[in-house]
C-alpha positions as CSV (number, residue, x, y, z in Angstrom):
1,M,0.1,-0.4,-0.1
2,A,1.0,3.4,-1.0
3,G,0.1,7.1,-2.0
4,T,-2.7,7.8,0.8
5,I,-4.6,6.5,3.7
6,D,-7.9,8.0,4.9
7,R,-7.9,10.2,7.6
8,E,-11.3,11.0,9.2
9,G,-12.8,11.5,5.6
10,S,-9.8,13.2,4.4
11,R,-6.9,11.9,2.5
12,M,-3.5,12.3,4.0
13,S,-0.3,11.6,1.8
14,L,2.3,9.3,3.1
15,S,5.7,10.0,3.0
16,Q,7.4,7.3,0.9
17,S,6.4,5.1,-1.2
18,S,8.0,2.2,0.2
19,T,5.2,2.1,2.5
20,L,3.9,-1.5,4.0
21,V,0.6,-2.1,5.3
22,E,0.2,-6.2,4.8
23,T,-3.3,-7.6,4.2
24,G,-5.8,-7.0,7.2
25,F,-3.8,-4.3,8.5
26,G,-5.4,-1.6,7.1
27,P,-7.3,-0.5,10.2
28,V,-4.3,0.1,11.7
29,A,-3.0,2.1,9.4
30,D,-6.2,4.0,9.7
31,A,-5.7,4.7,13.1
32,F,-2.6,5.9,12.9
33,A,-3.5,8.5,10.4
34,K,-5.9,9.9,13.1
35,T,-3.0,10.4,15.6
36,I,-2.1,13.4,13.3
37,S,-3.2,16.4,14.1
38,D,-1.7,19.0,11.8
39,N,0.2,17.4,8.9
40,T,1.8,20.6,7.8
41,S,3.1,20.7,11.4
42,T,3.9,17.6,12.8
43,G,4.2,13.8,12.1
44,A,4.1,10.4,12.7
45,S,6.0,7.2,11.9
46,L,4.6,3.3,12.5
47,S,6.3,0.4,12.4
48,I,5.1,-2.9,13.4
49,W,7.3,-6.2,13.5
50,I,5.5,-9.6,13.7
51,D,7.4,-13.1,13.7
52,G,10.9,-11.2,12.6
53,A,9.5,-9.6,9.4
54,P,8.0,-6.0,9.3
55,V,3.9,-6.2,8.3
56,V,3.4,-2.4,8.9
57,E,5.7,0.7,7.9
58,I,4.2,4.0,7.5
59,A,4.9,7.5,8.0
60,A,3.3,10.6,7.1
61,G,2.9,14.3,8.1
62,T,6.2,17.0,8.7
63,A,9.1,16.6,10.5
64,N,10.1,20.4,10.5
65,R,7.6,22.7,9.7
66,K,10.2,25.6,9.1
67,T,11.7,23.7,6.0
68,R,8.5,21.3,5.0
69,Q,10.8,18.1,5.4
70,P,8.2,15.4,5.3
71,F,8.2,12.7,8.5
72,G,9.3,10.0,6.7
73,L,10.1,6.1,7.4
74,D,13.9,7.1,8.0
75,T,13.0,10.3,9.9
76,L,14.6,10.3,13.6
77,A,12.8,11.0,16.6
78,T,13.7,11.7,19.8
79,V,12.3,9.2,21.9
80,Y,12.5,10.2,25.2
81,S,11.7,7.7,28.0
82,C,11.7,4.9,25.5
83,T,15.5,4.9,26.0
84,K,14.6,3.2,29.2
85,G,13.5,0.2,27.7
86,L,16.5,0.4,25.6
87,A,18.7,0.4,28.5
88,T,17.1,-2.1,30.0
89,I,17.6,-4.1,27.2
90,V,21.4,-3.9,27.5
91,V,21.1,-4.3,31.0
92,G,19.5,-7.9,30.0
93,R,22.1,-8.5,27.5
94,L,25.0,-8.2,30.5
95,L,22.8,-10.2,33.0
96,Q,22.7,-13.4,30.8
97,D,26.3,-13.4,29.7
98,G,27.3,-12.7,33.4
99,R,29.0,-9.4,33.1
100,L,26.6,-7.9,35.8
101,P,25.1,-10.5,38.6
102,S,21.4,-11.1,38.9
103,L,18.5,-8.7,39.6
104,D,18.5,-9.6,43.3
105,T,22.0,-8.7,43.7
106,P,22.6,-5.7,46.2
107,I,23.5,-2.9,44.1
108,T,26.7,-2.1,45.9
109,A,28.2,-4.9,44.5
110,V,28.6,-3.6,41.3
111,W,28.4,0.3,42.4
112,P,29.6,0.3,46.3
113,E,29.4,4.2,46.6
114,F,25.7,4.3,46.4
115,G,25.2,2.3,49.7
116,A,25.7,5.8,51.2
117,H,22.8,6.9,53.6
118,G,21.2,3.5,54.0
119,K,20.7,2.6,50.0
120,G,22.5,-0.4,50.2
121,A,19.2,-2.3,50.6
122,A,18.3,-1.6,47.1
123,T,19.2,-4.5,44.6
124,I,19.7,-4.0,41.1
125,G,16.5,-5.1,40.4
126,D,14.9,-2.4,43.1
127,A,17.1,0.2,41.4
128,L,15.9,-0.6,37.9
129,A,12.0,-0.3,39.2
130,H,12.5,3.2,40.4
131,R,12.7,1.9,44.2
132,A,16.4,3.3,44.4
133,G,14.8,6.9,46.3
134,V,17.0,8.9,44.1
135,P,14.4,10.1,41.2
136,A,16.2,13.8,41.6
137,P,19.4,15.4,42.8
138,R,19.0,17.2,46.4
139,A,21.7,19.6,45.2
140,E,21.1,22.3,42.7
141,V,22.7,21.1,39.6
142,D,23.8,23.7,36.4
143,P,21.4,22.0,33.2
144,V,24.5,21.8,31.1
145,A,26.7,19.9,33.5
146,A,24.1,17.7,34.2
147,L,24.0,16.3,31.0
148,D,26.8,14.2,31.6
149,E,24.9,11.1,33.4
150,L,28.0,9.4,35.0
151,W,28.3,12.9,37.1
152,V,24.8,12.9,38.0
153,A,25.0,9.3,38.9
154,D,28.1,10.2,41.5
155,L,26.0,12.9,43.2
156,L,23.4,10.4,43.2
157,A,25.2,7.9,44.9
158,A,26.4,10.5,47.6
159,Q,22.8,11.7,48.6
160,E,20.5,10.7,51.4
161,P,17.8,9.0,49.7
162,L,14.2,10.7,49.6
163,W,12.5,7.6,51.1
164,D,13.6,4.7,53.0
165,V,15.0,2.1,50.2
166,P,13.8,0.1,49.0
167,K,10.0,0.3,50.6
168,H,8.6,2.9,48.2
169,H,8.9,3.8,44.7
170,N,8.4,6.8,42.2
171,Y,9.3,7.5,38.6
172,H,12.9,8.7,38.2
173,A,12.3,10.3,34.7
174,I,15.9,11.2,34.5
175,T,18.1,9.5,37.1
176,H,17.0,6.0,35.8
177,G,19.4,6.9,33.1
178,S,22.0,7.8,35.6
179,I,21.8,4.9,37.5
180,T,22.0,2.0,34.6
181,G,24.6,3.9,32.8
182,K,26.3,3.9,35.8
183,L,26.0,0.2,36.2
184,V,26.6,-0.7,32.7
185,H,30.4,1.6,32.8
186,N,31.3,-0.5,36.1
187,A,30.7,-3.6,33.9
188,T,31.9,-2.9,31.0
189,G,34.2,0.1,31.4
190,Q,32.4,1.9,28.3
191,S,29.0,4.0,28.2
192,L,25.6,2.4,27.7
193,G,25.2,4.1,24.3
194,T,28.6,2.8,23.2
195,V,27.5,-1.0,24.3
196,F,24.1,-0.2,23.1
197,R,25.0,0.7,19.4
198,R,27.8,-2.0,19.1
199,E,25.7,-5.3,20.7
200,I,21.9,-4.0,19.8
201,A,21.8,-1.5,17.2
202,E,24.3,-2.2,14.8
203,P,23.6,-6.1,14.4
204,L,19.6,-5.4,13.6
205,G,20.8,-2.7,11.1
206,A,18.6,-0.4,13.7
207,D,18.6,3.5,13.0
208,T,18.6,3.9,16.6
209,W,21.1,6.0,19.4
210,I,21.9,6.5,22.8
211,G,24.0,9.6,21.6
212,L,23.5,10.6,18.0
213,P,26.5,11.6,15.9
214,E,26.4,14.7,15.0
215,E,26.4,14.0,10.9
216,E,22.6,12.6,11.7
217,D,21.3,15.7,13.1
218,G,19.3,16.4,9.9
219,R,17.3,13.5,9.5
220,V,15.8,14.5,13.3
221,A,12.3,15.8,13.5
222,W,11.8,19.2,15.2
223,I,9.6,18.9,18.0
224,V,6.5,20.9,18.1
225,D,4.9,21.7,21.9
226,E,1.6,23.6,22.2
227,T,0.5,21.9,25.5
228,T,-0.3,24.1,28.1
229,P,1.3,23.3,31.4
230,P,-1.4,21.9,34.0
231,A,-2.7,24.7,36.9
232,P,-1.1,23.5,40.3
233,D,-3.4,21.4,42.1
234,P,-4.1,23.0,45.6
235,E,-4.3,20.0,47.0
236,V,-0.8,18.7,46.4
237,D,1.5,19.8,49.5
238,R,4.4,22.1,48.7
239,D,7.0,19.5,49.4
240,T,5.3,16.6,47.0
241,A,4.7,19.2,44.5
242,Y,8.2,20.5,44.3
243,W,9.9,17.3,43.9
244,A,7.2,16.0,41.3
245,E,8.3,19.4,39.6
246,R,12.2,18.8,40.2
247,I,12.0,14.9,39.2
248,G,11.2,15.7,35.6
249,G,12.4,19.4,35.4
250,F,16.1,19.8,36.9
251,L,17.4,19.7,33.3
252,G,15.6,22.7,32.9
253,P,14.3,23.2,28.9
254,L,17.1,21.4,27.7
255,P,15.1,18.3,26.9
256,L,12.8,20.0,24.7
257,R,14.5,22.9,23.3
258,G,17.7,23.0,23.6
259,A,20.1,25.8,25.0
260,V,22.8,28.5,23.9
261,D,26.3,27.7,23.3
262,V,25.2,23.5,24.1
263,P,24.9,20.8,21.2
264,P,21.4,19.1,20.4
265,F,20.1,17.7,23.8
266,H,19.8,14.2,21.4
267,R,23.8,14.4,20.7
268,Y,24.6,13.2,24.7
269,E,24.1,10.1,26.0
270,L,21.4,10.1,28.6
271,S,20.5,6.8,28.9
272,G,17.0,7.7,30.5
273,V,16.0,10.4,28.1
274,S,17.8,11.1,25.1
275,G,17.3,8.0,22.7
276,T,16.8,9.0,18.8
277,S,15.2,6.3,16.6
278,T,13.0,5.8,13.6
279,A,9.6,3.5,14.3
280,S,11.7,1.1,12.5
281,G,14.5,0.9,14.5
282,L,12.4,0.7,17.6
283,A,10.3,-2.4,16.3
284,R,12.6,-4.1,15.4
285,I,14.8,-3.9,18.4
286,Y,11.6,-5.4,20.2
287,S,11.1,-7.5,17.8
288,A,14.1,-9.2,18.5
289,T,13.6,-9.5,22.2
290,V,10.9,-12.0,21.8
291,V,12.1,-13.7,18.2
292,D,14.8,-14.4,15.7
293,T,14.9,-11.3,13.8
294,N,17.2,-10.3,11.0
295,G,19.3,-13.2,12.5
296,V,19.3,-11.7,16.0
297,R,17.9,-12.6,19.1
298,L,18.7,-10.2,21.9
299,L,17.2,-11.6,25.0
300,E,16.5,-15.4,26.2
301,P,13.3,-16.0,27.7
302,G,14.3,-16.1,30.9
303,T,15.8,-12.9,30.8
304,V,12.7,-11.5,29.8
305,E,10.5,-12.5,32.4
306,A,12.9,-11.6,35.0
307,L,12.9,-7.8,33.4
308,R,9.4,-7.7,33.0
309,A,8.2,-9.5,36.6
310,E,6.3,-6.7,38.6
311,R,8.3,-5.1,40.8
312,S,6.6,-1.8,41.7
313,S,3.1,-0.5,40.4
314,G,0.2,1.5,42.1
315,V,0.4,4.9,44.3
316,P,3.9,6.0,44.1
317,Y,5.5,8.2,46.8
318,F,4.7,11.6,45.4
319,V,1.1,11.9,44.5
320,T,-0.1,14.7,42.5
321,G,-3.1,13.3,41.0
322,P,-5.7,10.3,40.7
323,A,-4.8,6.8,38.9
324,P,-4.1,5.8,36.6
325,Y,-0.4,4.8,37.5
326,Q,2.3,3.2,35.8
327,S,3.6,-0.8,36.2
328,F,7.3,-1.5,35.8
329,G,9.9,-4.5,36.1
330,A,12.9,-4.1,36.1
331,G,13.8,-1.5,33.5
332,F,10.9,-2.2,31.5
333,M,7.1,-0.5,31.6
334,I,4.8,-3.2,31.9
335,Q,0.8,-3.5,31.2
336,S,-1.4,-1.1,33.6
337,D,-4.3,1.1,33.1
338,W,-1.7,4.1,32.4
339,D,-0.7,2.0,29.2
340,P,-2.4,-1.5,28.4
341,Y,-0.2,-2.3,26.0
342,L,-1.3,-5.3,23.3
343,S,-1.8,-7.9,26.3
344,A,-0.2,-8.7,30.0
345,R,2.2,-10.7,28.4
346,S,3.8,-6.9,26.9
347,F,6.7,-5.3,27.8
348,G,8.3,-1.6,26.8
349,H,8.1,1.8,27.7
350,D,6.6,5.2,26.3
351,G,8.3,8.3,25.9
352,A,7.4,11.8,27.0
353,G,6.9,13.3,23.5
354,G,3.8,10.6,22.9
355,Q,5.8,8.0,22.0
356,V,5.3,4.2,22.3
357,A,7.3,1.1,21.8
358,F,6.6,-2.3,23.2
359,A,7.0,-6.6,22.7
360,D,4.6,-9.0,23.1
361,I,5.7,-12.3,23.9
362,D,2.7,-14.3,22.3
363,A,2.1,-12.0,19.4
364,K,5.7,-12.4,18.9
365,L,5.7,-8.7,18.0
366,G,7.6,-5.3,18.3
367,F,5.8,-2.0,18.0
368,A,6.9,1.3,18.0
369,Y,5.0,4.3,17.3
370,V,7.3,7.6,17.2
371,T,6.0,11.5,16.3
372,N,7.3,15.2,16.9
373,E,4.1,16.3,18.5
374,W,4.7,16.6,22.2
375,G,2.6,14.9,24.8
376,D,-0.8,13.1,24.7
377,W,-0.3,8.4,24.8
378,Q,-3.7,8.1,23.9
379,R,-2.1,8.4,20.1
380,G,0.0,5.3,20.4
381,I,-2.5,3.7,22.6
382,A,-5.0,4.4,20.3
383,V,-3.1,2.5,17.6
384,T,-2.5,-0.3,19.7
385,R,-6.0,-1.3,20.0
386,A,-6.8,-1.3,16.7
387,L,-3.7,-3.5,16.5
388,A,-5.8,-5.8,19.0
389,D,-8.7,-5.7,17.5
390,V,-6.6,-6.7,14.0
391,L,-4.8,-9.5,16.0
392,G,-8.3,-10.8,17.6
């Protein structure tokens, strides 16, 4: 299928003649088209792999509204917290070949300094499941300096936790990447982004990076953020509101808009938030976690089960609003009312920009929806629901 697809009774041009929609998946393509609110300024791409091969590869809309560059199958999107899923796959590789010990090992066995102020009670699995008590630095940090995730990791290791570790959980929006990056660095002597590229992306031919080379900058979609920040909730106490803001915001505006005199955000290796990928790159990586894909199988079934087993769910430590809340294994997001994915056997991660990426064990499937329109995960969820209907 190529050319155009329906969008609520209109016609929307697909970006490339190489668009693929296998027979029976038309409703998924239609659901995808409806996610693009304004194809003159925003765009998206969708990739679905089943049994190790693509069945849907589509893109539409605009990657850069200033240059009118179309959003194509080769467009790179900053995938924000989808990066956490990629980092978790790296950790899984190190676990299964013995470069990291088991998830139930105290984190201090790999990172002794993290034991300061009672944090040594946390296991590696606890830390990956957002239970390490360090979702943000206590000290004020320069946002540009904080783009060095190993520097942040050392800061976190030395500080007092925000709760009694590991009794509680709260999403470590940025610092999760500092933790995984430090674990991988201590185990391999290399950055997580380097290990990811060599052992995961390159063998699969995936256009996916954690730390994008400068020569690829021209392919990156320009983020469009027209959301309105929510008004402060008077029912939320001041301390909770402070930490909720700090957890996601101690890098300031850098993740979205960049900053003067520093390279683009996606150039940095931030293992929780700065990944850059095509939809196809993400989907084939997740496919390879559950089935042989392009001759590669990334994770053994036992490793997948260990990483996706529920470790954190329900009400977080800092409550700023009503349910739904996220659920986590050791790094992977798992099915919850926040994101139902395809089934209870799905695992992956979504991203703040509206991206959704996951695998499903029973469907032998890898899925990725990426976009340059900030916010609103319901778009990717709507496409997932259409896929569930097609698969029955």
